[in-house]
N, C-alpha and C positions, 0 to 999 in steps of 0.2 A: 504494500500500500504506500502510496505517495500522497503528499499534500498535507494540509493542516489537520490536526486532530484536536477536537474539543471534548474533553472528558468531564462529565458532570458528576460531582460527588454529592450524594444526599444522605440524610440520616445524621448519625453522630460520628464525628471524627475524633477518635480517642487514640491513645497509644496503641491499644490492641487492634483497632480497626485500621490504623495506618500500617501496621505490620501485615495485616491480611491484604490490604490494598497493594502494598509494594510487592508482595509475593505474587499476586495476580498480574501486576504489571510485568514482572519478570517473565512469567509464563505466557502472557498474551501479547501485548504490543511492544514491549521493551522500550522504555522512553528514550534510550540512547539512539534508537533508530528513527525517532520522530522529532526533527529539529523544530517544527512548528507546533509544539504541544501547548495547549491551554488547559489548565486545571481550574475548573469552575466550581467554587465552593459556595455559590450563592444560594443553593437549595439545602445546604447543611443546616440541620436543626440546632446543632451544638458543635462548637469547635474547641477542643481542649488544647491549650498551648503546647503540651507535650506531644500530642498527636500531630499537630501542624509542624512542629520542629522536626519530628522524626521523618515526616513526609518530605519536607524541604531538604533535609540532610541527605536523604536517599537520592532525590532527584539531582541535587548538586553533585554528589559523588559519581553517579552514573554518567551524567552529561559532561562534567568538567574534564573527565579523562579523555573525552573525544573532542574537546574544544567547542562543544555546543553551548549556546546561550542558555541562561536560566529559562525555565518555562514561564509563561505568563500565568499568574494566579489571580483569579477574579474572586474577590471577597464579597460577602453580603454587606449591604448598607446597614451600618449600625445606628440605631436610634439614639439621638442625643437626649440626655436627661435635662430637659429644659431647652427652650429655644435660644436663650441668650448665650452667646459665645464670648463676647467681649464685655468687660465690666462697664 
């Protein structure tokens, strides 16, 4: 397969689910072979910092060895607690 790949992650991104996701990526699409990879987290119900860090570390290690750019990561829009941003 050639061309861009848009991967949508839904549900909960935890350390455990990140490990399962990286194992599936290794067996399926192998992110090193996809230079135009977009990882879409907008449908994720919950993103644990440890899960996100594990996923980013995996993608960096796999792709950096081949000189590929970091994948694009699309995050959900976070609601602001209150409308006022500046004092």
